[in-house]
C-alpha positions in Angstrom: 70.5 37.5 65.0 71.7 34.0 63.4 68.9 31.8 64.0 66.2 34.5 63.2 68.5 34.9 59.8 68.9 31.6 59.0 64.7 30.9 59.6 64.0 33.5 57.4 66.2 32.2 54.6 65.0 29.0 54.6 61.3 30.4 55.1 61.4 33.1 52.0 61.9 30.2 49.3 58.9 28.3 50.5 56.6 31.6 50.7 57.8 32.6 47.7 56.7 28.9 45.8 53.7 28.3 48.0 52.1 31.7 46.4 52.9 30.7 43.2 51.9 27.9 43.4 48.4 28.8 45.1 46.4 26.9 47.5 46.1 23.4 45.9 48.4 21.1 47.8 48.7 17.2 48.6 47.1 16.1 52.0 50.2 15.7 54.1 49.8 13.3 57.3 53.5 13.4 59.4 54.6 10.5 62.0 58.2 11.8 62.0 59.0 15.2 63.4 62.2 16.0 60.8 59.6 15.3 58.1 57.1 17.4 59.5 59.6 20.3 59.9 60.8 19.8 56.2 57.2 19.6 54.8 56.3 23.0 55.8 59.8 24.5 55.3 59.3 23.3 51.6 55.5 25.3 52.0 53.5 22.3 52.1 52.5 22.3 56.0 51.1 18.7 57.1 47.3 18.5 58.0 48.1 16.3 60.5 51.1 15.8 62.7 52.4 13.0 65.3 52.4 14.5 69.1 51.6 17.7 67.9 51.3 19.6 71.5 54.8 18.8 71.5 56.2 19.5 68.3 54.6 23.2 68.6 56.9 23.2 71.8 59.8 23.0 69.6 59.0 23.5 66.1 61.5 26.5 64.2 59.1 27.8 62.3 55.6 29.0 62.7 52.8 25.9 63.0 49.6 26.5 61.0 46.3 26.5 63.6 43.6 23.6 62.5 46.2 20.7 62.3 45.1 17.3 63.7 47.2 15.4 66.5 47.8 11.9 65.3 48.8 10.7 69.1 52.3 9.2 69.9 54.9 9.0 67.4 55.6 5.6 68.4 51.9 4.7 68.2 50.4 6.6 65.6 46.4 6.6 66.0 45.8 4.9 62.8 41.5 6.1 62.9 41.9 9.8 63.5 45.3 9.4 60.2 42.2 7.4 57.9 39.7 10.2 58.8 41.9 13.2 57.7 42.5 11.3 54.4 46.0 11.9 53.4 47.3 11.5 49.8 51.1 10.5 51.4 52.4 9.8 55.2 55.7 11.1 55.6 57.8 8.9 58.4 61.1 7.6 58.8 63.0 4.5 59.5 62.9 5.0 63.3 58.8 3.9 62.9 59.5 1.1 60.1 57.5 -0.8 62.7 54.3 1.0 61.9 54.5 1.2 58.2 52.6 -1.8 57.0 49.4 0.2 58.7 50.4 3.1 57.9 50.8 1.9 53.9 47.2 0.7 54.6 45.9 3.9 54.5 48.1 5.8 52.3 51.3 5.7 50.3 54.4 6.2 52.5 57.3 8.1 52.1 60.3 7.3 54.6 64.1 7.6 54.8 66.5 6.5 57.5 67.4 10.0 58.8 68.9 9.4 62.2 71.4 6.4 62.1 73.4 5.4 64.9 77.4 6.5 64.2 76.2 8.2 61.2 76.2 12.1 61.2 72.6 12.9 60.5 73.2 16.4 58.9 74.1 15.0 55.2 70.6 12.8 55.4 68.4 15.9 56.1 69.8 18.0 54.0 69.5 15.5 51.1 66.0 15.3 52.2 64.8 18.3 51.3 65.7 17.8 47.6 64.1 14.4 47.8 60.9 15.1 49.4 60.3 18.4 47.5 59.4 16.6 44.1 57.5 13.7 45.7 55.1 16.7 47.5 54.9 18.9 44.4 57.4 21.4 45.5 59.8 23.2 43.4 61.7 24.8 45.8 63.8 22.2 47.0 67.1 23.0 45.6 66.9 26.6 46.3 65.9 25.8 50.0 68.7 23.9 50.3 70.9 26.6 48.5 70.2 28.8 51.1 70.6 26.4 54.1 74.0 25.7 52.9 74.6 28.8 52.4 73.9 30.0 56.0 75.8 27.3 57.5 79.0 28.5 55.7 78.0 32.1 57.1 77.8 31.2 60.2 81.3 28.8 60.3 83.1 31.8 59.0 82.3 33.9 62.0 83.5 31.2 64.1 86.9 30.5 62.6 89.6 30.7 65.1 87.4 29.2 67.8 89.1 26.2 69.8 87.9 25.6 72.8 85.9 22.4 72.2 81.7 22.1 73.4 80.1 19.1 75.5 76.5 19.4 73.9 74.3 18.8 77.6 70.8 18.0 78.6 70.2 18.1 82.2 68.0 15.1 83.4 68.4 15.8 86.8 70.6 16.7 89.6 72.8 14.0 89.0 72.3 12.6 85.3 72.6 14.6 82.2 72.6 13.3 78.1 75.6 14.0 76.1 75.2 14.4 72.8 77.9 12.9 69.8 78.5 12.8 66.3 75.4 11.0 65.3 73.6 13.3 66.2 71.5 16.8 65.1 73.9 19.0 67.2 76.7 17.1 67.2 76.4 17.3 63.2 75.8 20.7 63.3 78.9 21.7 65.3 81.1 19.6 62.9 79.7 21.1 59.5 80.2 24.6 61.6 83.8 23.8 61.9 83.6 23.5 65.9 84.9 20.6 67.7 83.0 18.0 70.4 84.3 17.6 72.9 82.4 14.0 73.4 84.3 11.6 71.3 82.7 8.6 72.7 80.3 6.2 71.6 76.6 7.4 71.8 73.3 5.7 72.1 71.4 6.3 68.8 72.2 10.3 68.7 73.3 10.7 72.4 74.3 9.1 75.7 71.7 8.6 78.5 72.3 9.0 81.2 75.8 10.2 82.0 76.9 10.8 85.9 77.3 14.5 86.4 80.9 13.4 87.5 81.8 13.0 84.1 82.0 16.4 83.2 85.0 16.8 85.3 86.6 15.0 83.0 86.3 17.9 80.1 88.1 20.5 82.2 88.6 22.4 78.5 85.3 22.2 77.5 82.7 24.8 77.4 79.5 23.8 78.6 76.8 23.8 76.3 73.0 23.1 77.8 70.2 22.2 75.1 66.6 22.8 76.4 65.0 23.7 79.9 66.8 22.5 83.3 63.9 21.3 85.6 63.3 22.9 88.4 64.6 20.9 90.7 67.9 20.0 88.8 68.3 24.0 88.7 68.1 24.5 92.2 70.3 21.5 93.2 72.6 22.6 90.5 72.9 26.2 91.7 73.9 24.7 95.3 75.5 21.1 94.5 79.6 21.3 95.0 79.9 19.3 92.2 78.4 21.2 89.7 79.6 25.0 91.1 83.6 23.6 91.1 83.2 22.6 87.6 86.3 24.5 85.3 83.8 25.7 83.1 81.3 26.8 85.7 84.0 28.6 87.4 85.2 30.5 84.3 81.7 31.2 82.9 81.9 29.3 80.1 78.5 27.7 80.4 75.5 28.3 77.8 72.1 28.1 77.6 70.0 27.3 74.6 66.4 27.3 74.3 64.1 24.0 73.8 65.4 22.5 70.0 63.7 19.8 68.0 67.2 16.9 68.7 65.3 14.9 66.2 64.2 17.5 63.6 65.1 18.5 60.4 67.2 20.9 58.6 65.4 23.7 60.3 66.3 22.4 63.6 69.9 22.1 62.5 69.7 26.2 61.3 68.2 27.0 64.3 71.1 25.3 66.4 73.5 26.9 64.6 
C-alpha cells in the first residue's frame, strides 16, 4: 500500500537516528500541526501540541502518549505552555500574531508554510532540512531524500493518467470546499504529475464554500473527496438529484480518502500521495 510504504520510509530514518542519539532530546512545544508532524518524523516528539485531540485524528503517524494539550492553535494556553518549560516553540506565520507572547516563554522557530497562491510542498520539503539541526536531529537530509524518492515512485505509477482530479471536502449537502494549487493536496497532486481540475483562485488553500452545482462544470474530472462526509450530507447526496446526475457519479469515478491534515507537513503530503 502506497501510504503505508511512504510512512515507513519516512519513519525508518527517524527511528534509527533517535536510537543512535539516545533518549536525550529538546523539550519541544508545537502550536502548528505541520511543525508537530515534522518534529515527530525527525524523531523529536513534542511534549506539548495545540489541539491535541484533533491532531490525533489526522496525524499520519503514531502520536506518543503523555503529550500536553495546549488548547486552540489560534489562542494557545500560555499558562499550560509555560508549565511545560519548553526549550523551543514551533509555530508558523499563520500564528504570527501570538509570537510575541510565545517568545516570552521560549525561543520560537517559525516558517511561512502555507501562503496564498504558493505551492506549499517545496516549503514543507525545506522545513525538514531547516528544522532538523534546530532540534539536534542529524537525519533531515535522509528524511527529505526518502520522501522525495517515494513521491517520485508514486509519480512513476501514474504516468499516463490524464483525467484531472477535483479535490473536495463536503461541508453539507449543498456546499463543498475545493482545494487549489496552493493547498497541500494541490501541491502534492502537481508533484505526482496529475492535473487539478480547479484552476480558479482559492482562499488560502481552498475555496469555501462552493455551491454543489459548480461540480457540474467539470464533467471530465474525477471527484476526490477528502475526509469524512457528514452523516446528514451523505444521506442527502445519496438521494439528491443533482449529485446523482454528475458525470463522475454516473461513471463511478468518485474516490474517498480518509481524514488528512490539510495544513500538515511532509508526512501528510506522503499520506495523501
